[in-house]
Structure formats: C-alpha cells, structure tokens
C-alpha positions in Angstrom: -15.8 -181.2 177.4 -18.8 -179.2 178.7 -19.0 -181.3 182.0 -15.3 -180.8 182.8 -15.5 -177.1 182.1 -18.4 -176.7 184.4 -16.9 -178.8 187.1 -13.6 -177.0 187.0 -14.6 -173.4 186.4 -18.3 -173.4 187.3 -19.2 -171.7 183.9 -19.9 -172.4 180.3 -17.2 -172.3 177.6 -16.1 -168.9 176.4 -14.4 -168.5 173.0 -10.8 -169.2 174.3 -11.9 -172.3 176.3 -13.9 -173.5 173.3 -11.0 -173.3 170.9 -8.6 -174.9 173.4 -10.9 -177.7 174.3 -12.1 -178.7 170.9 -8.6 -178.2 169.5 -7.5 -181.0 171.7 -10.5 -183.1 170.8 -10.3 -182.6 167.0 -6.5 -182.5 166.7 -4.1 -180.3 164.8 -5.9 -180.9 161.5 -8.5 -178.2 162.3 -7.5 -174.5 162.1 -8.1 -172.0 164.9 -10.0 -169.7 162.5 -12.4 -172.5 161.7 -13.0 -173.2 165.4 -13.5 -169.5 166.1 -16.1 -169.2 163.3 -17.8 -172.4 164.6 -18.1 -170.8 168.1 -19.6 -167.7 166.6 -22.2 -169.7 164.7 -23.2 -171.6 167.9 -23.2 -168.5 170.0 -25.9 -166.9 168.1 -27.1 -164.8 171.0 -23.6 -163.2 171.1 -23.3 -163.5 174.9 -19.7 -164.7 174.6 -20.3 -168.3 175.9 -21.7 -171.6 174.7 -23.5 -174.1 176.9 -24.3 -177.8 176.3 -27.9 -177.1 175.2 -26.8 -174.5 172.6 -24.1 -176.9 171.3 -26.2 -180.1 171.0 -29.2 -178.3 169.5 -27.0 -176.6 166.9 -25.4 -180.0 165.9 -28.9 -181.7 165.7 -30.4 -179.0 163.5 -27.3 -178.6 161.3 -27.4 -182.3 160.5 -31.1 -182.0 159.4 -30.2 -179.0 157.2 -27.7 -181.2 155.3 -30.5 -183.6 154.1 -32.8 -180.8 153.0 -31.3 -180.9 149.5 -33.5 -183.8 148.7 -36.6 -182.1 147.2 -38.5 -185.1 145.8 -42.1 -184.6 146.6 -44.3 -187.5 147.7 -47.9 -188.1 148.8 -49.9 -191.0 150.2 -53.2 -192.2 148.7 -55.8 -194.5 150.2 -56.0 -197.9 148.6 -59.4 -199.7 148.6 -59.7 -203.5 148.4 -62.9 -205.6 147.9 -61.8 -207.7 150.9 -62.7 -204.8 153.2 -66.3 -205.6 152.7 -65.9 -209.2 153.9 -66.8 -208.6 157.5 -66.3 -212.3 158.4 -62.6 -211.8 158.0 -62.5 -208.7 160.3 -61.5 -208.8 163.9 -64.4 -208.6 166.4 -62.7 -205.7 168.3 -60.4 -202.9 167.5 -56.8 -203.5 166.2 -54.3 -202.2 168.7 -51.1 -203.1 166.9 -49.9 -203.7 163.4 -46.5 -205.3 162.6 -44.9 -205.6 159.1 -43.0 -208.8 158.6 -39.4 -207.8 157.6 -39.1 -210.8 155.2 -42.4 -211.4 153.5 -43.9 -207.9 154.0 -47.2 -209.4 155.3 -49.2 -207.5 157.8 -49.9 -208.9 161.3 -52.8 -207.3 163.1 -53.2 -207.7 166.9 -56.7 -207.1 168.2 -58.2 -206.4 171.6 -60.3 -209.6 171.0 -57.2 -211.7 171.6 -56.6 -212.7 168.0 -53.7 -212.2 165.6 -54.4 -212.3 161.8 -52.1 -212.3 158.8 -53.0 -210.3 155.7 -51.6 -210.3 152.2 -50.2 -207.0 151.0 -51.2 -207.5 147.4 -55.0 -207.6 147.9 -55.3 -207.2 151.7 -57.0 -210.6 152.0 -57.0 -212.3 155.3 -54.8 -215.4 155.1 -55.5 -217.0 158.4 -56.0 -216.5 162.1 -52.5 -217.0 163.5 -53.4 -216.9 167.2 -56.5 -216.9 169.4 -55.7 -216.5 173.0 -58.9 -214.8 174.1 -57.2 -212.1 176.1 -56.4 -208.5 175.1 -53.0 -208.4 173.3 -51.2 -205.3 174.7 -48.0 -205.5 172.6 -45.9 -207.8 170.3 -42.7 -208.0 168.4 -40.8 -210.2 166.0 -37.8 -212.1 167.4 -34.4 -213.0 165.9 -34.7 -213.8 162.2 -38.5 -213.0 162.3 -39.3 -216.7 162.3 -40.8 -216.3 165.8 -42.8 -213.6 167.5 -43.7 -212.8 171.0 -46.9 -211.3 172.3 -47.9 -210.1 175.8 -51.5 -210.1 177.0 -53.5 -208.4 179.7 -53.9 -211.7 181.5 -50.2 -211.5 182.4 -49.1 -214.2 179.9 -46.4 -214.0 177.3 -46.4 -216.4 174.3 -43.7 -217.2 171.7 -45.3 -218.2 168.4 -44.1 -219.4 165.0 -44.7 -216.4 162.8 -45.5 -218.6 159.8 -47.7 -221.4 161.2 -48.9 -219.8 164.4 -47.7 -222.9 166.5 -47.2 -222.1 170.2 -43.5 -222.6 170.9 -43.2 -221.3 174.5 -45.2 -219.6 177.2 -44.3 -217.4 180.2 -46.3 -216.2 183.1 -45.9 -215.0 186.7 -46.1 -217.4 189.5 -49.6 -216.5 190.5 -50.9 -217.0 187.0 -49.3 -220.3 186.0 -51.4 -223.2 184.9 -49.9 -226.6 184.3 -49.9 -226.1 180.6 -51.3 -224.1 177.7 -53.0 -225.7 174.8 -52.5 -224.4 171.3 -55.4 -222.3 170.1 -57.1 -223.6 167.0 -60.0 -222.0 165.2 -62.5 -224.6 163.9 -63.5 -224.1 160.3 -67.3 -224.0 159.9 -68.1 -226.5 157.2 -71.6 -225.3 156.8 -70.5 -221.8 156.1 -72.1 -220.5 152.8 -69.4 -217.9 152.3 -66.7 -220.6 152.2 -68.5 -223.1 150.0 -70.9 -221.1 147.9 -74.0 -222.9 149.1 -75.6 -223.6 152.5 -74.6 -227.3 153.1 -77.2 -229.7 154.3 -75.8 -231.9 157.0 -77.8 -234.9 155.7 -76.5 -234.8 152.1 -73.6 -236.9 151.0 -70.6 -235.7 149.0 -71.9 -237.4 145.9 -75.1 -235.5 146.1 -73.2 -232.3 146.6 -71.3 -232.8 143.4 -74.5 -232.8 141.4 -75.4 -229.5 143.1 -72.3 -227.9 141.5 -70.1 -227.9 144.6 -66.7 -229.5 143.9 -65.3 -231.7 146.6 -62.9 -234.7 146.7 -64.7 -237.7 145.3 -62.9 -240.1 147.6 -65.1 -238.9 150.5 -67.7 -241.5 149.3 -71.1 -241.6 150.9 -70.1 -239.8 154.0 -72.5 -237.1 154.9 -71.6 -233.5 155.6 -72.6 -233.9 159.3 -70.3 -237.0 159.7 -67.5 -235.2 157.9 -67.8 -232.1 160.1 -67.8 -234.2 163.3 -64.8 -236.1 162.1 -62.8 -233.0 161.3 -63.6 -231.2 164.5 -62.6 -234.4 166.5 -59.4 -234.5 164.6 -58.6 -230.9 165.5 -59.4 -231.6 169.2 -57.1 -234.5 169.2 -54.3 -232.3 167.7 -54.9 -229.7 170.4 -54.6 -232.4 173.1 -51.2 -233.5 171.7 -49.9 -230.0 171.3 -49.3 -228.8 174.9 -46.8 -226.2 176.0 -45.6 -226.0 179.5 -45.3 -222.5 181.1 -42.0 -221.0 182.2 -42.5 -219.1 185.5 -41.2 -215.5 185.5 -40.2 -214.5 189.0 -41.5 -211.1 190.3 -43.8 -210.8 187.3 -47.1 -209.7 189.0 -48.4 -206.7 187.1 -50.0 -206.8 183.6 -47.5 -206.0 180.8 -48.3 -202.9 178.8 -45.2 -202.7 176.6 -42.7 -205.2 175.2 -39.2 -204.9 173.5 -37.0 -207.8 172.4 -33.3 -207.6 171.7 -30.2 -209.7 171.3 -26.7 -209.0 172.7 -23.4 -209.2 170.8 -22.9 -212.7 172.2 -26.4 -213.8 170.9 -28.2 -213.6 174.3 -31.9 -213.2 173.7 -33.6 -210.8 176.2 -36.9 -208.9 176.7 -37.8 -205.7 178.4 -41.3 -205.6 179.8 -43.1 -202.4 180.7 -45.6 -202.9 183.4 -48.8 -201.3 184.5 -47.2 -200.1 187.8 -44.5 -198.1 186.0 -41.7 -200.6 186.4 -39.6 -202.1 183.6 -38.2 -205.6 184.0 -35.4 -207.4 182.1 -35.4 -211.2 181.5 -32.8 -213.2 179.6 -34.7 -215.9 177.6 -31.9 -217.9 175.9 -32.0 -220.8 178.3 -35.7 -220.8 178.7 -36.4 -220.9 174.9 -34.1 -223.9 174.4 -34.8 -225.9 177.6 -37.8 -227.4 179.3 -40.1 -225.9 181.9 -38.1 -223.7 184.3 -38.3 -220.8 186.6 -36.7 -217.6 185.1 -35.3 -215.0 187.4 -35.6 -211.4 186.7 -32.2 -210.0 185.5 -33.0 -206.4 186.6 -36.0 -204.3 187.7 -36.1 -200.6 186.8 -38.6 -198.6 188.9 -38.2 -195.6 186.4 -41.8 -194.3 186.5 -42.3 -194.5 190.3 -45.8 -194.2 191.8 -46.7 -191.2 193.8 -48.7 -191.7 197.0 -52.4 -192.0 196.4 -52.0 -192.7 192.6 -53.6 -195.6 190.9 -51.1 -198.0 189.4 -52.5 -197.3 185.9 -51.4 -193.7 186.2 -47.8 -194.7 185.7 -48.2 -197.5 183.2 -45.4 -197.7 180.6 -47.0 -197.2 177.2 -44.0 -197.7 174.9 -40.3 -198.9 175.0 -37.7 -198.2 172.3 -34.1 -199.4 172.5 -31.2 -197.3 171.2 -27.6 -198.4 170.6 -26.6 -194.8 170.1 -28.0 -193.8 173.5 -26.9 -197.1 175.1 -30.2 -197.6 176.8 -34.0 -197.7 176.6 -36.4 -194.8 176.0 -39.8 -195.2 177.8 -43.0 -193.2 177.7 -45.6 -193.4 180.4 -49.1 -192.4 181.3 -47.6 -190.1 183.9 -46.6 -187.8 181.0 -42.8 -188.5 181.4 -40.3 -189.7 178.8 -37.1 -191.2 180.2 -33.9 -192.5 178.9 -32.5 -195.3 181.1 -29.0 -196.9 181.0 -29.7 -200.7 181.2 -26.3 -201.6 182.6 -26.4 -199.2 185.6 -30.2 -198.9 185.9 -29.9 -195.1 186.2 -32.2 -192.7 184.5 -29.9 -190.7 182.2 -32.3 -188.0 181.3 -35.9 -187.0 182.1 -37.6 -185.4 179.1 -40.2 -183.0 180.4 -42.7 -181.3 178.2 -45.9 -183.3 178.2 -48.6 -182.2 180.6 -50.7 -185.4 180.1 -50.3 -189.1 179.3 -47.8 -190.2 176.7 -49.2 -193.0 174.5 -46.5 -193.5 171.9 -43.0 -192.6 170.9 -40.4 -193.4 168.2 -36.6 -193.0 168.0 -34.6 -192.5 164.8 -31.1 -194.0 165.0 -30.1 -192.1 161.9 -31.7 -188.7 162.5 -31.0 -188.8 166.2 -34.4 -187.5 167.3 -37.2 -188.7 169.5 -40.9 -188.1 168.6 -43.5 -188.5 171.4 -47.3 -188.0 171.5 -50.3 -188.6 173.7 -53.5 -187.1 175.1 -52.4 -183.7 174.0 -52.9 -182.7 170.4 -49.3 -182.0 169.6 -46.2 -184.0 168.8 -43.0 -183.1 170.7 -39.6 -183.5 169.0 -36.6 -184.0 171.3 -32.9 -183.7 171.1 -32.0 -186.7 173.3 -29.2 -184.7 175.1 -31.4 -182.0 176.6 -34.5 -182.1 178.8 -36.8 -179.8 176.8 -38.4 -180.4 173.4 -36.8 -178.8 170.4 -40.0 -178.5 168.3 -43.7 -178.9 168.8 -45.8 -180.1 165.8 -49.3 -178.8 166.1 -52.3 -179.4 163.8 -54.3 -182.3 165.1 -57.8 -181.8 166.5 -58.0 -184.9 168.7 -55.8 -186.9 171.0 -52.8 -188.6 169.4 -52.4 -192.4 169.7 -49.3 -193.2 167.6 -46.3 -191.7 165.9 -43.8 -193.4 163.5 -40.6 -192.0 162.0 -39.9 -192.9 158.4 -36.1 -192.5 158.3 -35.6 -193.1 154.6 -38.0 -190.4 153.4 -37.3 -188.1 156.4 -40.9 -188.1 157.6 -42.8 -188.2 160.8 -46.2 -189.9 160.6 -48.8 -189.2 163.3 -52.3 -190.7 164.0 -55.1 -189.2 166.1 -58.3 -190.8 167.4 -60.4 -189.0 164.8 -58.8 -191.1 162.1 -56.6 -188.2 160.9 -53.1 -189.0 159.7 -50.5 -186.3 159.2 -47.2 -186.6 157.4 -44.5 -184.1 158.6 -41.2 -183.3 157.0 -38.4 -183.9 159.5 -36.1 -181.4 157.7 -38.5 -178.5 158.0 -41.0 -179.8 160.6 -43.8 -178.7 158.2 -47.0 -180.7 157.6 -46.7 -182.2 154.2 -50.0 -184.0 153.9 -53.2 -184.7 155.9 -55.1 -187.9 155.4 -58.5 -188.7 156.8 -61.0 -191.5 156.6 -64.6 -190.3 156.9 -66.2 -193.8 156.7 -68.0 -194.9 159.8 -66.7 -198.1 161.3 -67.8 -200.5 164.1 -67.4 -201.1 167.0 -65.6 -197.7 167.3 -65.1 -195.2 164.5 -61.4 -194.6 165.4 -57.9 -195.8 164.6 -55.6 -197.0 167.3 -52.8 -198.7 165.3 -50.3 -197.2 162.9 -47.3 -198.8 161.1 -45.1 -198.1 158.1 -44.0 -200.6 155.5 -40.5 -199.4 154.4 -40.4 -201.9 151.5 -43.6 -200.9 149.8 -43.5 -197.3 151.2 -47.0 -197.7 152.6 -48.7 -196.4 155.8 -50.9 -199.1 157.4 -53.7 -198.3 159.8 -57.0 -200.0 160.6 -60.0 -200.4 162.8 -61.0 -204.1 162.6 -59.2 -204.7 159.4 -56.0 -203.1 157.9 -56.1 -200.1 155.5 -53.2 -199.3 153.3 -52.1 -195.8 152.2 -49.3 -196.3 149.6 -46.9 -193.5 148.6 -46.6 -192.1 145.2 -44.2 -189.5 143.8 -45.6 -186.1 142.7 -44.2 -184.0 140.0 -43.0 -180.7 141.4 -43.1 -177.2 139.8 -39.4 -177.0 140.2 -36.7 -179.5 139.0 -35.3 -181.9 141.6 -31.9 -180.1 141.6 -33.5 -176.7 142.5 -32.6 -175.5 146.0 -33.9 -172.0 146.0 -37.1 -170.2 147.2 -40.4 -171.2 145.8 -42.0 -167.9 146.8 -41.0 -164.2 146.3 -38.1 -163.1 148.6 -38.8 -160.5 151.3 -35.2 -159.3 151.6 -31.5 -160.2 151.1 -29.0 -159.7 153.9 -25.2 -160.0 154.3 -24.1 -161.8 157.5 -20.9 -161.6 159.6 -19.7 -164.9 158.0 -19.9 -163.6 154.4 -23.2 -165.5 153.9 -26.1 -164.1 152.0 -29.3 -164.6 154.0 -32.6 -164.6 152.1 -36.1 -165.0 153.3 -39.6 -165.4 151.8 -42.9 -165.6 153.6 -42.1 -169.0 155.1 -38.5 -170.1 154.4 -35.2 -168.7 155.5 -32.0 -169.7 153.6 -28.3 -168.9 153.8 -25.9 -169.0 150.8 -22.1 -169.1 150.3 -21.1 -165.9 148.5 -18.1 -167.5 146.7 -19.7 -170.8 145.5 -23.4 -169.8 145.4 -24.3 -173.0 147.2 -27.0 -173.1 149.8 -25.7 -173.6 153.3 -28.9 -174.0 155.3 -32.6 -173.6 155.2 -35.5 -173.8 157.7 -39.2 -173.3 157.6 -39.9 -170.3 159.9 -43.7 -170.8 159.9 -43.3 -174.1 161.8 -41.4 -172.6 164.7 -43.5 -169.4 165.2 -46.1 -169.4 168.0 -48.8 -169.0 165.3 -48.2 -171.4 162.4 -50.2 -169.2 160.1 -47.8 -166.3 160.5 -45.9 -165.0 157.5 -42.6 -163.1 157.3 -42.9 -159.5 156.1 -39.6 -157.9 157.2 -36.2 -159.2 158.2 -32.8 -157.8 159.3 -29.6 -159.0 161.1 -28.5 -157.7 164.5 -25.3 -155.7 165.0 -23.2 -158.9 165.3 -24.5 -160.3 162.0 -25.4 -163.6 163.7 -29.0 -163.3 164.7 -31.9 -162.9 162.3 -34.8 -160.5 163.3 -38.1 -161.1 161.6 -41.5 -159.3 161.6 -44.7 -161.0 160.6 -48.0 -159.9 159.1 -49.8 -160.2 162.5 -47.5 -157.9 164.4 -45.0 -160.4 165.9 -41.2 -160.0 166.2 -39.0 -163.1 166.4 -35.3 -163.7 166.7 -33.6 -166.9 165.3 -30.2 -168.3 164.6 -30.3 -167.9 160.8 -28.1 -171.0 160.3 -30.5 -173.6 161.8 -33.7 -171.9 162.9 -33.1 -172.2 166.6 -35.5 -169.8 168.3 -33.6 -167.2 170.4 -36.3 -164.7 171.5 -39.9 -163.5 171.0 -41.2 -160.0 171.4 -44.8 -159.6 172.3 -46.8 -156.4 171.5 -49.2 -154.9 174.0 -52.3 -157.2 174.0 -54.6 -154.2 174.7 -53.7 -152.7 171.4 -54.5 -153.8 167.8 -50.8 -154.4 167.1 -51.4 -158.1 166.5 -53.6 -157.2 163.5 -51.0 -154.9 161.9 -48.3 -156.0 159.5 -44.6 -155.3 160.5 -43.4 -153.1 157.6 -39.7 -152.9 158.8 -37.5 -154.1 161.7 -34.2 -152.8 162.9 -31.5 -153.5 165.5 -29.7 -150.5 167.1 -27.7 -149.5 170.1 -24.2 -149.9 171.6 -22.0 -152.8 172.7 -23.6 -153.3 176.2 -26.8 -155.3 176.6 -28.7 -152.5 178.2 -27.9 -150.2 175.3 -29.3 -152.5 172.5 -32.9 -152.3 171.2 -35.2 -154.0 168.7 -37.4 -151.7 166.8 -40.4 -152.7 164.7 -42.5 -150.4 162.5 -46.2 -151.2 162.5 -48.6 -148.9 160.7 -48.1 -145.4 162.3 -46.1 -146.6 165.3 -42.6 -147.6 166.3 -42.4 -150.3 168.9 -39.2 -150.6 170.9 -38.1 -153.7 172.9 -34.9 -154.2 174.9 -32.4 -156.7 173.5 -32.2 -159.1 176.4 -31.5 -162.8 176.8 -34.7 -163.6 178.7 -37.5 -165.0 176.6 -40.9 -163.4 175.8 -39.9 -159.8 176.1 -42.6 -157.1 176.5 -42.7 -153.8 174.8 -40.6 -151.0 176.4 -41.9 -148.0 174.7 -43.9 -146.9 171.6 -43.9 -143.8 169.4 -46.6 -142.7 167.1 -46.2 -140.9 163.7 -48.6 -138.9 161.6 -48.5 -141.2 158.6 -47.9 -144.8 158.1 -44.3 -146.0 157.9 
C-alpha cells in the first residue's frame, strides 16, 4: 500500500488515501470511523499524513503493549555446584559457545581449545569430552532431530558429529585444506590418575594387590599389572581410531575461515547450511546428498557478498559474526565486524534492508519470530532494538560498562538477556525496555576473567554462561507488592488527562498509561524513563497538545519531551540552553498553545522563575526560542 502510493503520487498517505487503501485491504467488515481513528492514532504528530516508518513502528509497539498485562515478576539467581572446583574437568581455554540440547536439556560447551564437552544440568558435572579437534571452534549448531551436530573450526574444516556418542559422521573442507581422511578424535583415559581411582596407582602392582589396598576393580583381570593393562587399553583405542576413518567432502570455493554457521531444512526435507566467512561473504551449500553418499565434491549453491570489503581493509574487518534465519522475513539476518546488520533474501540474493545504527563491530544478534524484533550488540556498550521493516533502531538499551559479546531473546518470558566482557548480565523487559535485573560474577577466573558465551535454557528457565566451565543462573518467581491481576500504576500519579479519543491518560514518575473511559480497561502502557535521553530522568508534569494526540512531558532535570501516548514512540525533544542552569531545575508545568498553523504553535515549560518557549516543529532536537523571567517561582 505505501509503496504503490509513493510510486503513483510521490507522497505519503493522507487520511482519505489511508481510508480508501486499507478499506480495500481489510474489506467491508471494518467501518470508516474505525479507520479514521486508527489513522489519527498513527499520525501522532498531526501533520495529516502517515509514512511507512510511522505505520510499522506503531504496529510493532502496539503489539508489545498487548502483552504488558502479564505482571508476574521473576529474577535469576546464581547456582553453585561442587563440580566447579574440579579443574580437571574444565576446558583449557575460554568457552566461546554454549548450546542447550532440545531433547535431553544437557549443555554442550565449545571451547577455543578445540574441545566440546557435555555437562549434566542437575549437578553441572562433566559427562564426557565429545570432540577434540585441536582447532578453535568458531560456531556450531544442532541438525535435524538434534541427533547430529555440526561445528566449524578456524582451520577451515566442518565436522558432523553424533550428538550422543561424539562419533565423527562426516567432514567437509575447502579444496586447499583437504587431507585424505580425518580420524576420529579419542581422549585416552589416564589410568594412573589419582582423581579417577582414589589412589595413585603403581604400574608394577597387580589387580589382586590393588584389591587389598581398598581399590575395587574387576577380579577377572588376574595378575596383569597396571602398566600392562594401561598399554593394552591405549593400544585398543589406537586400533579403534585406525578403523574409524572419515573421508572429507570437498566444498568448492570454500577458501576463507568460517566465523558463523546456520543450519536449516526446506519444506521438501533438503538439508542446507549457511556459512559466514571471514571476508564478509555468506555461502550456501546443500548437504543432503553429501551426508548420505560417499566422498564427493560439493558445489556452492549461492554466494552472497553482503558485507563487501572496502579498499585497503583487512579481511577480518568485515567478518560475519552471526547469522539468524527468519521465515517471517524470508531470509537471513547477518551481523558483521563492519558494524552493519543486513537482511538478505536467500532466493534472490538481494539485501532487503541495511540496518544502520552501530558505529563499531557487531558481535551478536538475535531475532524473535513471535515478537518480531531484532536485538544486536557489539563493541559499543548499548543494545539496539530494531523494527525489521525500517533502517533505524527503535530503542537503545543502555547500562553496561563494557563491550557486549552476546544477546539472547527469551520469547516466553518477554525478556532480552545481554552479556558484557566484565561478566555482567542484564535482563531487560521487552514490553517496557526496562532493565529488570543485573547479575554479576566477581570471582576471578583463568585464563581470562571474562565471559564470552551466553545461552538460555527454555525448559529449565535458566541462563547459562561460563569461562572454562558452565555456570547456571536459574529463574525463580518473586512475590510482588501488587496482585497478578493489577494493571495500574505502582507509584503516585503526576496528572490525569483526557485525550481526543475519549481515553484517560495517566502518568507517574516513570510510566505512562491510557485507559478506556467506558470500560475502565487499560489500553496501553510504556516506560518513559527507558526512552528519554537520560534514563534517570523522572516525569514531573504532563499535558496533551491541541489535537489531543501527543503527550508533552517535563522532567525533574529540565527536559521537555513529546511522545505518542499510545505506544511511547518519541516524536520530539526540546533542549534548554546549555549555558544556563535549566538542566538542574524541575519542570513544574508544561503547556501547548497557539493556532492551527505550524508556525503559530508553541511548547511552553515552567522552570523555577522562568517560562521557556519552543516552536512546535517536526524537526527533532528543537532549541529554545525565547525565555521570560518572573519575580517569583511558578
């Protein structure tokens, strides 16, 4: 609708065009008065037209207000296990990825030392080393049915493993990095390990002598010494490795190191992978034939040079850090070290949208298929929330003191979970974009006192992080001061206003809510403190403009803001003179006055002994026009 209007008329939709266009789309079942009221709600700045950015942002925020009714409060607590002290079970290097098995809920940790370990969730004990390839594992994922998993490594190899036994099923590599075969990796058990057997074993003792020492072994071992038994077992494992050989499938045009991996199946059952490469390209391979057949050469199905290199740039400057697939968006969302987030249609290969907002590298992103939002983070200390249909971020979540390394969206509980390098975890409410809880680990860890991996277990409602071993942060419900059915304010109201749509608008120091006059039901609510330039600002005065659609608010630190009161969409910001002390004075009252024309409308704020007047214009960050001083405080 919006594209056709702009192509035909070269302008946005006015009220008549909006009613006519959406009347055709929605059919005769919707009344004209309903469409007219809907137009006025979206056209909060009252300029007589609605563009695509206004429309899509309104729909996104309105959907989030609907789920705000759920007021159950939760918090996460750290869970300590004795196994954390068993350093022999830890990885030798930092964990870079944690996956939660969708069937058995076990945790799989992928380390920079090239190993994959499996951990029980009940006591966080290490079950076994699943894989030991020796090369830095950059990414991994479970495959169809979660019986298999695929990992990609910095040495330009991809391996398909049995997720239960760790057996190597298939291997892939570029032509330049193919060996004749890959042998399955086996970690030899140290039979003289005191931690395993309770005593330090003497290689000259027999099993019978060990029984008298209080160590229980199978009696059928006879007079065989520990040394002989150890050599026999190690030789048996070597023979097993020689028999278990996996030939490598060659991937054409696969020359750069993979930095991101995503697996998916089509409706016809075709298994495919998307590889994000160090040079900023994304490559698509169809695996079905290679997984079921013998050694083969696999052609690349498509190459997407979506994060192109600029001249003089190093290849690592554009490395793809994360790939997320979306059926709703019909494509792939990618984040890169070049600071760009892009949505690409896999069928056409075209970049549908460039999301521009990060100034530095993007390390992680997540997409919510139910909430229809994208969360991204990176070197900067803020998380950007995106409406996937517009190019600029909708919200910015600020509060971390170090670079961010990961972000996860918890759909079921409407939460965004973020992790920074200083081992600080923050939990944000998607409905209000407010920080609900901050978790931190002050314990010093080796080899680096940082976290780089973050995952969420939806079955056990647990956040999982880790350095060289996983750490669990389970959720628990917290009893609230107000009953679960309560939907009102939790702080004293600043004012009550009557809007153009027969809504009552109420505001306290942080929250703005609107109510239906006839039913008394809450229509919408948003946390104003999260969308103000200074998150510590508090509302002290509110009013509606002459149209009854826009909410004007003054704060305790001299700021004036304008929002759409139905969804919290920021419409304007009015900045006092920085050379004065206005930013230290509370706004006691705010008013909107003037005529019908734009150049006749003004915003007036009362601060201490002065009246500050701003023009009511569409441009953002409006400076003060004039100021009047009174003899006494207003």
